[in-house]
N, C-alpha and C positions, 0 to 999 in steps of 0.2 A: 504494500500500500504506499503510495506516495503522499506526503503532506500537501494540503492545499495551499496553493500560492495566495499571497495577500492581495494580488492584483485580479483575482477572479473569484467568483461566488456562484454557487448553484442557485438557479431561480427557475422553477418550472421546468426542469429538465434541460434547460439551456445554460451555457456558460456566459456569464456577463463579464467580458474582459474590457479592460482599459486600453482603448486603442487610440492612435492619433486623431482619427476621424470623430471619435466621441469627445475627445478633449477640445477639438476645434469647435465642434457644435456647442459645447458647454461655454466656451469662451465667447463665441458669437451671441449666444443667448444672454449672457451676462452684459455684454457690451450693448446689446439692443435694449435691454431693460434700464441701463444707465442712461442711454440716449433718450429713451421715452420719459423718464422721470426728470431729466434736466430741462425738458421742454414743457413747462407748466402753465404758460400763458393761455389766455382765452384766444380762441380763433373762430372764424365763420366758415362753415363748411356747407357747400351746396350739394344736396343729395337730389339729384335730378331736378326736382322743382323747389321743394322747401329749402330754406336757408337755416342752418342750425348753428347756435353759438355754444361751443363746448370747450373745455380744456384741451389743448393740443395733445396732452399725454394720453388722454382717453381715446382720441382719434388714432393716435399711433399704436396704442396697445390693442385696439380693435383690429386694425389692419394687420398687425403682426400675428394676432391669434387666428385670423381668417387665413393668412398665408400658412401658418403652421398646420392647420387643419387640412388645407388643400395638399400640402406636401406629405402629410401623414396618410391621407386617403390614397394618393397616387403611389407611395411607396408600397402600401398594403396590397394594393391591386397588382403591382409588378410581381410580388412573390407568388 
């Protein structure tokens, strides 16, 4: 029996390894959140017809979440 490496863990039968791609995604996610929360001013956003005044961070966060959901959907379909 070999000892488990500190870089991996068993989860649902799959190995969760720390890879350069996962580190890159984590760093990009943190930088995105920093960018979003640094932009806290109010802004006017036009949604087809109505104009909405909302904090810029909320619009950026909503856009990031929609992008992440679309990316997750297409990655899941690819497998």
